[in-house]
Each structure stands twice: as C-alpha cells, then as structure tokens.
TORRO-164498 format. One line per field, with one value per residue (C-alpha): y, z negated, x negated; residue number from 1. Coordinates in pm, whole numbers, plus 32768, in hexadecimal, padded with zeros to 4 digits. Each point is the difference from the previous one (the first is absolute). Example, Ala and Ser with C-alpha at 12.3 -4.5 7.8 and 13.67 -1.06 7.14 Angstrom:
y	c(7E3E, 8158)
z	c(7CF4, 8042)
x	c(7B32, 7F77)
tifi	c(1, 2)
This chain:
y	c(D425, 7F34, 80B5, 7F88, 802B, 8121, 7F08, 7F4C, 814C, 8064, 7EA7, 7F92, 8118, 8061, 814F, 7FFE, 7F11, 8068, 7FE2, 8049, 8035, 8076, 807D, 811E, 8146, 8018, 8154, 810B, 8107, 80EC, 8075, 810A, 7F67, 7E9A, 7F66, 7EBF, 7F07, 7EE7, 7EE7, 7ECD, 7ED3, 7F4C, 7EEC, 808F, 810E, 80DA, 80D5, 8026, 815A, 8086, 8124, 8100, 80C0, 8113, 7F04, 7F51, 8072, 8013, 8067, 8125, 7F2C, 7EF6, 8100, 8072, 7EA5, 7FCA, 7ED6, 7EE5, 803C, 7ECB, 7FE8, 7F1E, 804A, 7F7B, 804C, 7F9D, 7FB4, 80DE, 7FFC, 80C8, 8109, 801D, 7F32, 7ECE, 7F68, 7F9D, 804D, 80F5, 8027, 80F3, 8000, 8009, 8004, 8035, 7FAE, 8097, 7EF4, 80A4, 814F, 801E, 80FD, 80D5, 7F8D, 7EA2, 7F93, 7F84, 813C, 8098, 7F97, 7F8A, 7F7B, 7F30, 7E89, 8037, 80DD, 7F10, 7EE7, 80C8, 7FF8, 7EA0, 7FE6, 8112, 7F90, 7F2A, 8142, 806B, 7F8D, 7F5F, 7F2E, 7FA3, 7F6F, 7F54, 7F49, 7F9A, 7F65, 7F59, 7F67, 7F82, 7F65, 7F55, 7F5E, 7FA2, 7F4E, 7F17, 7FD7, 7F8E, 7EF5, 7F8E, 7FC5, 7F29, 7F22, 8096, 7FEA, 8143, 7FCC, 8107, 7FD5, 8077, 8152, 7F64, 7EF2, 7EDA, 8034, 80C7, 7FE8, 8108, 801E, 8138, 7F8D, 7F27, 7EC5, 7F75, 7F0B, 8099, 7F14, 7ECE, 7F6E, 7E9E, 8069, 7E9B, 7FD2, 814A, 7FDA, 80EE, 800C, 8170, 8109, 8176, 8104, 8171, 80CB, 80F7, 7FDD, 80C2, 8064, 808D, 80A2, 8176, 8061, 8142, 7FD4, 8042, 7E89, 7F6B, 7FFD, 7F60, 7F61, 7F8E, 7EED, 7ED0, 7F09, 7EAE, 7ECC, 7EAA, 7EDF, 7E8F, 7F38, 8140, 8073, 8156, 8005, 7FBF, 8113, 80FA, 7FA8, 8033, 814E, 8081, 7F99, 809F, 8153, 8008, 7FA3, 811D, 80FC, 7F8D, 8013, 8165, 805E, 7F72, 8074, 8138, 80B1, 8157, 7FFC, 7F90, 811A, 80F6, 7F6D, 800D, 816E, 8086, 7F12, 7F63, 8047, 7EC6, 7F20, 7F2A, 7FCA, 7F8A, 7F07, 7F87, 7FB8, 7F2A, 7F4A, 7FA4, 7FAC, 7EAA, 8015, 7FC6, 7F19, 805D, 7F3A, 80C0, 7FB9, 8093, 812C, 804C, 7FF5, 80EA, 80F9, 7FF9, 8043, 810F, 811E, 8097, 8089, 7F49, 8093, 7E9C, 7F4B, 7EA7, 7EB5, 7E91, 7FAA, 8153, 8044, 80DC, 815F, 80C6, 80B6, 7EB1, 7F6C, 8129, 7FFF, 7E91, 801F, 815E, 8014, 7EA3, 7F21, 8121, 7F2A, 7F3E, 7F08, 7EE2, 7FFE, 7E9A, 7F24, 80ED, 7F9B, 7F24, 80E7, 8114, 7F30, 7F4C, 7E90, 7F8C, 8045, 7ED8, 7FCC, 7FE2, 7EF6, 80FD, 8019, 817B, 8076, 7FC5, 7FE3, 8153, 8120, 8177, 8098, 8158, 80F5, 814B, 8134, 7F2B, 7F03, 7ECA, 7FB3, 7E8C, 7F20, 7E86, 7EB0, 7E8D, 7F79, 7F05, 7EB9, 7F11, 7FBE, 7FC5, 8139, 80CD, 7F91, 804E, 815B, 8046, 7FB0, 80C7, 8130, 7FD4, 7F7D, 7ECC, 7EF9, 7F8B, 814D, 7FC9, 7E9E, 8042, 809C, 7ED5, 7F13, 8085, 7F7F, 7EBE, 7F93, 800A, 8119, 80A3, 8115, 8146, 8172, 8150, 8176, 8140, 8145, 813A, 808C, 816B, 7FE3, 7F8A, 8120, 80FB, 7F70, 8009, 815D, 80AA, 8071, 802B, 7FBD, 7EC7, 80DE, 8078, 7EAC, 7F9C, 8083, 804D, 7FC2, 7F62, 806F, 804D, 8122, 8021, 7F29, 811E, 7F7B)
z	c(4370, 7EC1, 7EBB, 7F49, 7E95, 7FAC, 7F42, 8146, 80AF, 7EF9, 7FDB, 816B, 80EA, 811D, 80B6, 813D, 7F74, 802D, 7EB9, 7F64, 7E89, 7F1A, 7E9E, 7F0D, 8005, 7EE7, 805F, 8112, 8044, 8115, 8061, 810D, 8137, 7F7D, 7F03, 7F3B, 7F70, 7F11, 8023, 7F23, 8028, 7EB9, 80A1, 7F71, 7F11, 810E, 80F8, 8171, 8080, 8125, 80C4, 8073, 8131, 80AB, 8113, 7F1B, 8068, 7EA0, 7F4F, 7F44, 7F7A, 7F8C, 7F4E, 7F38, 7F6B, 7E92, 7F3E, 8009, 815E, 80DE, 816B, 8119, 80B7, 8157, 8085, 8038, 7F02, 8010, 7F3D, 7EC0, 7FAF, 7E9A, 7ED7, 7F7F, 8142, 8151, 80D4, 8009, 80E2, 811F, 802A, 8147, 7F48, 7E9B, 7FA6, 7EBD, 7F5B, 7EB9, 7F6B, 7E8C, 7F24, 7F27, 7ECD, 8018, 7E9C, 806F, 80B6, 7EE3, 7FC1, 7E9F, 7FBE, 7EC1, 7FF8, 7EFC, 80EE, 8122, 7F33, 800F, 817F, 802A, 815C, 8077, 7F51, 811D, 80CE, 7F19, 8026, 7EA9, 801C, 8169, 7F8A, 7ED2, 80D0, 8110, 7EF1, 7F67, 8151, 803E, 7EA8, 8021, 813D, 7F4E, 7EED, 80FB, 80C0, 7EC8, 7FA0, 8164, 803F, 7EC7, 8057, 7F15, 804D, 7FDE, 7F2F, 7FDE, 7E95, 7F9B, 7F5E, 7F2B, 7F4F, 7F22, 7F37, 7EBF, 7FCC, 7EF6, 7F53, 80B8, 80B1, 8004, 80D4, 80FA, 8120, 8159, 80D2, 80A6, 8057, 7F93, 7F31, 7FBF, 8173, 803D, 7FF5, 8096, 7F90, 8036, 800F, 7FD5, 7FFB, 8050, 7FC1, 7F27, 7E89, 7F12, 7E95, 7F25, 7EFC, 7FE7, 803A, 80A5, 7FEE, 8138, 8012, 7FF7, 80EE, 7FFC, 8155, 806D, 80D4, 7F76, 809E, 7F51, 8076, 7F5B, 803A, 7FAA, 7F81, 7F79, 7EAC, 7F70, 80A2, 8157, 7FB8, 7FAF, 813A, 80D7, 7F5D, 802E, 816E, 8036, 7F71, 80C5, 8142, 7FD5, 7FBF, 8129, 80DF, 7F8F, 8044, 815F, 806B, 7F2F, 800A, 8067, 7F03, 7EEC, 805D, 7FCB, 7EAA, 7FA6, 8063, 7F82, 7EF8, 7F42, 8042, 8021, 8029, 8117, 7F52, 7EC7, 80CA, 80BB, 7EB1, 7F9F, 814F, 7FCF, 7E8E, 7F5F, 7F1F, 7E90, 7F14, 7E96, 7EF9, 7F5A, 7EA9, 8072, 8099, 7EAF, 7F56, 8105, 7FD7, 7E85, 800E, 810C, 7F05, 8099, 7F5F, 80D1, 8032, 7FD9, 7EEC, 8071, 7F4A, 805D, 8060, 8098, 8174, 80AF, 8062, 812C, 7F2D, 7F91, 815D, 809B, 7EF4, 803D, 8178, 8021, 7ED7, 7F76, 8132, 80FE, 810A, 802E, 7EE8, 7FBE, 7E96, 7FBE, 7EF9, 7F4B, 7EC3, 8052, 7F35, 8101, 8131, 8094, 7FDA, 8154, 7FC5, 7FBC, 7E8F, 7FB5, 7F19, 7EEA, 7FC6, 7FEF, 8167, 8160, 8147, 8093, 809E, 8037, 810A, 7F8F, 8105, 7FC4, 8012, 7FEC, 7EEA, 803F, 8171, 7FF5, 7EFB, 801D, 7F5C, 801D, 7FD4, 7EF8, 80C0, 7ED8, 7FC4, 7E85, 7FC9, 80E4, 7F49, 7EB1, 807A, 807A, 7EA8, 7F5B, 80CD, 7F9D, 8155, 8053, 80D3, 808C, 80B4, 80A2, 8073, 8166, 7F83, 7F21, 8120, 80BD, 7EDD, 7FD9, 816A, 8077, 7F2D, 805E, 7F71, 80B5, 7FDE, 808D, 7FD0, 804E, 8091, 8007, 815F, 7F9C, 7EED, 810A, 80E5, 7EE7, 7FD8, 8175, 8044, 7EB8, 7FCB, 7E8F, 800B, 8076, 8095, 80FF, 809B, 8036, 8127, 7F2E, 7E95, 7F1D, 7E98, 7EF5, 806F, 814E, 80F9, 80DF, 815B)
x	c(4FBD, 8019, 7FB6, 7EC8, 7F9B, 7F1A, 7F25, 7FBD, 7FB3, 7F01, 7F65, 7FEA, 806D, 7F15, 7FE1, 80D2, 8106, 816C, 80C2, 8152, 8013, 8114, 7FF2, 8027, 7F41, 7F01, 7F77, 8011, 7EFA, 7F9D, 7EA4, 7FF4, 809C, 8005, 80ED, 7FD3, 80F7, 7FB0, 80FD, 8026, 80E9, 7FB2, 7F31, 7EBD, 7F8E, 7F66, 80C1, 7FB7, 7FAF, 80CB, 7F69, 8100, 7F86, 80C7, 8057, 80FB, 8161, 8094, 7EC0, 809B, 811F, 7F0D, 7F25, 812F, 8033, 7FAD, 7F80, 80FD, 808C, 8006, 7F96, 7F8E, 7EBB, 7F9E, 7EA7, 7E98, 7EF3, 7ECE, 7EBB, 8021, 7EFF, 807E, 7F8F, 80B4, 8087, 7F76, 8134, 811E, 812F, 8021, 817B, 80BC, 814D, 8075, 8169, 8080, 80D5, 8060, 7FAB, 7FBC, 80B0, 7F1C, 80C2, 7F64, 7FA2, 7EA9, 7F93, 7F3B, 7E9A, 7FB7, 815E, 7FF0, 8034, 810E, 80C5, 7FCD, 809D, 8142, 7FF4, 7F7B, 809B, 7F13, 7EC1, 7F73, 7FDC, 7EE4, 7E97, 7FF8, 8139, 7FC6, 7EB6, 809E, 8103, 7F0B, 7F25, 8132, 8058, 7EA0, 7FE0, 8152, 7F7D, 7EBD, 80C5, 80A5, 7EBA, 7F47, 80FB, 8045, 7E8E, 7FF0, 8126, 8104, 8173, 80C6, 813B, 810F, 8059, 815D, 802B, 8112, 7F3C, 8059, 7EC0, 8009, 7E8A, 7FC6, 8151, 8072, 813A, 8135, 7FF6, 80F5, 7FDC, 7FD0, 7F2C, 809A, 7EA9, 7FB2, 7ED7, 7F90, 7FB3, 7F49, 7E85, 7F01, 7E96, 7FAB, 810F, 8023, 810F, 7FE6, 8136, 80BF, 801E, 80DF, 7FDB, 8114, 7F1F, 8042, 7E95, 7F8E, 7E87, 7F29, 7FB3, 815F, 8127, 8158, 7FBA, 7EA8, 7F62, 7F4C, 7F10, 800E, 7F3F, 8021, 7F0D, 8029, 7ED5, 7F62, 7F87, 7FAD, 7EA7, 809B, 80FA, 7EED, 7F40, 8136, 8051, 7E9D, 7FF7, 8156, 7FA2, 7EBB, 80B6, 80F7, 7EED, 7F30, 8133, 803C, 7E95, 8016, 815B, 8046, 7EB0, 8082, 811C, 7F11, 7F12, 811E, 8051, 7E8E, 7FEE, 814D, 808D, 7EDD, 7E92, 7F2E, 8130, 7F73, 7EB1, 80B6, 80CD, 7ECC, 7F5B, 812D, 7FFB, 7E91, 8011, 8009, 812F, 7FB3, 80BE, 8046, 80BD, 811A, 7F68, 7EB2, 80B4, 80A2, 7EAC, 7F6D, 811B, 7FED, 7E89, 8015, 7FF6, 813C, 8138, 8104, 8158, 8081, 7F3C, 7F92, 7FEB, 8013, 8165, 8051, 8019, 7F02, 806B, 7F82, 7EFC, 7F70, 8008, 7F4E, 7EF2, 7FB6, 7FE4, 7F6D, 7F13, 7FC0, 7FD0, 8004, 80A5, 8145, 803E, 80F1, 8074, 8071, 80A4, 80ED, 80BF, 812A, 80E1, 7FCA, 8053, 8130, 8052, 7F80, 7E8E, 7F1A, 7FB8, 7E8D, 7F76, 7FBE, 8178, 7FE8, 7FCA, 8080, 7F3E, 8053, 7F45, 801B, 7F21, 7F8C, 7F7F, 7F48, 80E3, 813C, 7FEE, 80D4, 8033, 8054, 809C, 8013, 7FD5, 7FE1, 815F, 8069, 802F, 801E, 8170, 7FF8, 7F31, 80E2, 813B, 7F5E, 7F9F, 8160, 8088, 7EEA, 806A, 816D, 8069, 80CF, 7F4B, 8150, 8028, 7EAE, 8047, 7F90, 7EBC, 7FC0, 8051, 7ED3, 7F2F, 80C5, 7FD9, 7E97, 7F73, 7EB4, 7F2A, 804A, 7FBD, 8061, 7FF9, 80BA, 7F7D, 80D4, 7FDD, 803A, 7EFA, 7F09, 8060, 7FC7, 7EA3, 7FAB, 808B, 7FA3, 8168, 8055, 8175, 80B5, 810E, 7F02, 7FB7, 816E, 80C6, 8134, 7F9D, 8103, 7FD7, 8106, 80DA, 7F4E, 80C4, 8071, 7FBB)
tifi	c(1, 2, 3, 4, 5, 6, 7, 8, 9, 10, 11, 12, 13, 14, 15, 16, 17, 18, 19, 20, 21, 22, 23, 24, 25, 26, 27, 28, 29, 30, 31, 32, 33, 34, 35, 36, 37, 38, 39, 40, 41, 42, 43, 44, 45, 46, 47, 48, 49, 50, 51, 52, 53, 54, 55, 56, 57, 58, 59, 60, 61, 62, 63, 64, 65, 66, 67, 68, 69, 70, 71, 72, 73, 74, 75, 76, 77, 78, 79, 80, 81, 82, 83, 84, 85, 86, 87, 88, 89, 90, 91, 92, 93, 94, 95, 96, 97, 98, 99, 100, 101, 102, 103, 104, 105, 106, 107, 108, 109, 110, 111, 112, 113, 114, 115, 116, 117, 118, 119, 120, 121, 122, 123, 124, 125, 126, 127, 128, 129, 130, 131, 132, 133, 134, 135, 136, 137, 138, 139, 140, 141, 142, 143, 144, 145, 146, 147, 148, 149, 150, 151, 152, 153, 154, 155, 156, 157, 158, 159, 160, 161, 162, 163, 164, 165, 166, 167, 168, 169, 170, 171, 172, 173, 174, 175, 176, 177, 178, 179, 180, 181, 182, 183, 184, 185, 186, 187, 188, 189, 190, 191, 192, 193, 194, 195, 196, 197, 198, 199, 200, 201, 202, 203, 204, 205, 206, 207, 208, 209, 210, 211, 212, 213, 214, 215, 216, 217, 218, 219, 220, 221, 222, 223, 224, 225, 226, 227, 228, 229, 230, 231, 232, 233, 234, 235, 236, 237, 238, 239, 240, 241, 242, 243, 244, 245, 246, 247, 248, 249, 250, 251, 252, 253, 254, 255, 256, 257, 258, 259, 260, 261, 262, 263, 264, 265, 266, 267, 268, 269, 270, 271, 272, 273, 274, 275, 276, 277, 278, 279, 280, 281, 282, 283, 284, 285, 286, 287, 288, 289, 290, 291, 292, 293, 294, 295, 296, 297, 298, 299, 300, 301, 302, 303, 304, 305, 306, 307, 308, 309, 310, 311, 312, 313, 314, 315, 316, 317, 318, 319, 320, 321, 322, 323, 324, 325, 326, 327, 328, 329, 330, 331, 332, 333, 334, 335, 336, 337, 338, 339, 340, 341, 342, 343, 344, 345, 346, 347, 348, 349, 350, 351, 352, 353, 354, 355, 356, 357, 358, 359, 360, 361, 362, 363, 364, 365, 366, 367, 368, 369, 370, 371, 372, 373, 374, 375, 376, 377, 378, 379, 380, 381, 382, 383, 384, 385, 386, 387, 388, 389, 390, 391, 392, 393, 394, 395, 396, 397, 398, 399, 400, 401, 402, 403, 404, 405, 406, 407, 408, 409, 410, 411, 412, 413, 414, 415, 416, 417, 418, 419, 420, 421, 422, 423, 424, 425, 426, 427)
C-alpha cells in the first residue's frame, strides 16, 4: 500500500479507510491496557494518533521508543474520541525504521533557539522550525503565483553581476548576452543574495533571498500599487494555507500575531513624503537614539514610530534626498529628491525598498559622474536608455525579513534552514 501524507489523513481521511503512513514519533504514552503514539511526517503541524492495543505483535517494543524514532504504520482509520482530530489509526502492523538515541540534541523541552542554531540540521524536528519551514515553502510558492498570474517573466539574474549599483564592489564582464536585443516588459527574480558586511544583528545575514520585480511603462505610483498588492497576496496565502502553523506562532511565539497581520491585509497603505516624515519625527517629543534631521536616513526606531504610532498602519515613505540614494533612481523636478519608496510595516519597520528608475540618458550620465562613477563602464546600462527608453520601476523585498514578520521570529537565523552569518558557516 502506498504511503500517504499525514496531512491528507487528518484533512480528508474517513473511518474504515486503509492507510499507510510513515514519520517520526512525537510522543508515546500508555493508559492502562492501551498505548498511544503521536506520529508526524512534516506535512502538517498536527500529528496523527496511533492506538496501540494488546493485539499488536510488537507492542512492547513500540512503547519503548522515544521521541524522534521513525516508523511505518499500516492500519485502518477509526473515528477518534479525543479532541483535535476526527480520525486516528488502528494499526495492523508497525515497522520500526530507526530508533532514536536518548542523546538527541532536540529531546529536551524548552531548548533555546540559540542552542538550536548550533544544531541547525536537527531543528526541523521541532514544532517551531517545522512550522517555520512549511510557511517558508508556502510563501515561496505564493511569490511565483503572484507574478505568474500578472504576466511577469521569471529571470534568473546572475549572482556575479556586472552592475555596481551602490559603489560596493569591483566590476568585470560576465554575461555574454546581447543586452541591446533583450526586452521584456514585466520581469522578476527570486534568488539568493550575498552581503560582505561584517554584521551580526538579528536582522542581517551574509546570505539571504531577495524578490525583485521590474516593470516597464511604470512610475512610482504603479510601483507602490504593485508592492501593496504583493504584500497582501502573501499574507492572504498564508492565512489560507498555513492556518495551523500560524495558530502555533500566535500561541507560542507572539500573542495576537495573526490579528496584527489581518489588520495589515485589510488596511489601505498610507503615503508619507520623506520631508513630512522628518517633521513628524522632530515633533514627536521623543529622545531618539539616532537624532534625525533632513538629509539623514531613517533608522528602525524612526520607521517603527511612523508606522506603529503615527499612521498606525503600513506606510510608504517616498521621495528621499538624492544624496542618500544610488544613481539609478529617478531625479525629481525639485533637484533635491529622487522618486523612491520604503514600505514600513508595524513590528518590522522597512519591508520593501524601491524606486522609479532614471530613464533619461543625460540625467543618468550626470548622476553617474555626480556619484564618482564612470559612464563608460556602464555603457550597456546607458544603452537601454539610448535605444527606446521608457519609464520603469521596481522594488526589492527580503524574503527572510518577510518570514520574520509572518512567523513572529525575532532573529533572521531562525527563518533560514542553515543560516549564513559571519563566523557561522558550519554546515
């Protein structure tokens, strides 16, 4: 008989149905003449209960198993009299596949997240990290679903890039594409990104995943609309497909988590000019850790105040000073700002950063020189403006930052399977 997922058993199984499941023991207990196993295969948060009567040939051996042992169960579904599930398994046969040694690092209840980072290969065995990685998988699917349904083309951008957009690298030619003949109207990339900064904060990693759409014939308003629809789509997908995992996070990780996300999903995102944001912060009557004035970038404390206390909903802060931003952002008519946006979300701060791109060739070349960069080294980039230029816009969303928001986890290391941070690449 073919093995089926425990999720399918719990969601759609009917009493009398013959099933075969396989998984890891979550708990073993005995009550008088009846024993009970809870078995989980990772397909869902909940475990299926297996009833061990004295008719089972290897009952005593099974009862001696501890959490983490693996087995295969063949039997019949029966109506469950317990709470939380409608069916349980009455086994005809249980095959022990692998016993678990008592020295397993995830045996003890209450093991800290910090300790579990040191045994990242074992973390998915725990309730918390099983839930984290199921949510990660579902949201990765939702990313592609969103863009596919809107006619975007997925492009696998190179990890070694010819673009030194913000002055942080040395350039060399890698691509052999004829860039003058490549033209797609709506594209996105979703893949790994690397940063060399020696940062050990809970919000930064040396390797993380970025989602970056780019749209031709679009301005900053179009960009904001796309970003808002994208965030709401991801949240709604999580509500629909990750309900049990989200309930666990709401109960054990952050109380009220789902209600806070539902408020974001229903909200009309606000828009706030950077100049106005500075005025608001200066008049807030707060002693900021990082003093704020026009021309300085916003810090997390400023971002969270604006979204959590001032507008009390998600907010796009737009039109930052050009001195804070890279050369490719569209220069506004005031000569002081560029058409860019940061989406600030309660509890997180910045979730998305993006801009309308500078499509006017003379302005682009002037900005390159202004930033101390040589236009000749960006000839291909300038060619895209020289030959059939159009207004276009795009944004970037850090996937792990999103996952921290959805799961309530406080550290980026706890939403990556094997986190890569300085001094931590062990696996």
